[in-house]
Phi, psi and omega in degrees: 000145175254139186236126173251130180241113182271127177250099194271044182235143180220160170292313171201159183285135172286156187295336185257354195275128176246005178288157179289124175198162179228156184233065181287153177292324177230129181266130178274083184292324178298314179298319179297310180298324177298321176292320177298318178301314180302316181291318177298320180295321182290330175280357182054054188297336182287354177273356184244149167263126187270122180270320180222144172235138179224112173273106181241180184197198020056199179230085184298335181291352171290338186286124172300143185301332182296333178281324176296325179300321180298320180292314184299325181294342178276353189253148171261102187270139170296150181304325182254027185303138175271130185230111184250141172237125170281138185222136167268127186304339182275350193252002179206139176251183185296323179296317177296321178295323179297320179298320177295317180297323180296338177278341180127002178301133179230000180215133180238128176250108186268130176278070182290313175070319179198154171258027180230120184295328178294322177297318182296321178294320179300317182287343181084025177284154182264358182248172177246171175299319178302319177300318180298314184295322179294318178291322178299314179297317180297318179294321178295320180296330180276355178081018179281149167287131187237133174241155175234137175263139181221152177238131176231175182084026173295151190305331185261000187277156176244173176298323177298323176301319178293322177295323178293324176298315180299320180296320178294321176297316178301319181286337184289340183082008178299138177266348178215142177215142173244124182241116186244133173291137178302125177254130179273112185253141175295147177081007175250162175303338182272003193300336182259004178288141174282129178288159176295155181294156178301320181296316179294319179300320181293319180293324177295317181297317176295325178296323177297314180301320185279329188264332184279133183281344178280143183276134179287132175236356176205164187315316185242007187237142188219142175101214181296134185297139166272109186297323180301307181296318183297319178302316182290317181298330181263013167100015177284160175291150171210146177256133175243127177234160186097143186309129178081355181294141178251163178204171176221116182227160175254127174230125179055038177079005182243134177286139175233145169268136175240150179212139175265119182225121182062031179080359183249151178273123178249123182246143173216139183289145173254133173288159177306323179292316178302317180292321179297320180295318178301309183297320179296313183295318182282322178298320182288347174288341182264155181288339176291325182091192183249134175284111186302323182294342181279352180280125182297331171218157181277114179246018185261133172277098185288335172298319178295322178297315182293330182280349180232061185295339180279352182251343183231149168229147179226121178202147177049041177077008182247140171253125181232159173268142169282178177302317178291328178292320176302320181295331182248020191308309185300317179294318184292328181298332180295325179269339183284322189273127178253000000 
């Protein structure tokens, strides 16, 4: 089983963020952990061996390690379990990171977002480039696997700006990076910003492919695989706990979607077609593609695949997107799914 733990607290909301989070003056960690315990018990977590854990948010690095320890003690971890913590560089120092590592943390995902302080101010981040570099150095010194999250496609950026970002990532020594195009979301301070044009976004995306030394393995991810995300993209079960967290589990041979709402677990059955569409959509985001035999029912228009040979490849039971197909993935899915 794969486990996602949502920590819905932040110092302040970033200008682009539409995820569920709160910014209380004082965080009730005991109350939060109590809710997590209740949800884990309802999922009968002790009946599973946990292969991957992902603390996401929000800002999980706000959580003192002693509270994470209480949660971890409830879990049966595989000996080689991958354990990831998302971190905002301003909210944890090397000593705090050391406490997490002593519990078993082996992977850190740092929300660097940019190597330009003006970009960070525009995005509403609470940290500086210096803060990112200090945390990155400290994590490397502790022997953690380190990933960096970045945002590109800001309204004033050019393709050259994206190339410079890639050069800085190359120089940083990061073994994994996630690069996300800025999405303009309703209800955020950015909601009235004009997004970059589709043409410019495509040119930026191609520039990342050409300039970044890390190999792309998913639409927005490059370098060493994140096992947690890969497991989910390729259709494994996962449990989500913490307010607003989602999951996909099998009960009595039937796939269910789960969601935490108001501290309670809400479950709904997925039809074989719904589940097949999910696995197809997430699997095609990866360079490996989707294992056709893993689809509970066939929802693929093979006529559409044959009519678009430049966008799809099929071999050894896998359907994959080509480079041009990845660029047009969202549009192509409309014709691909029957």
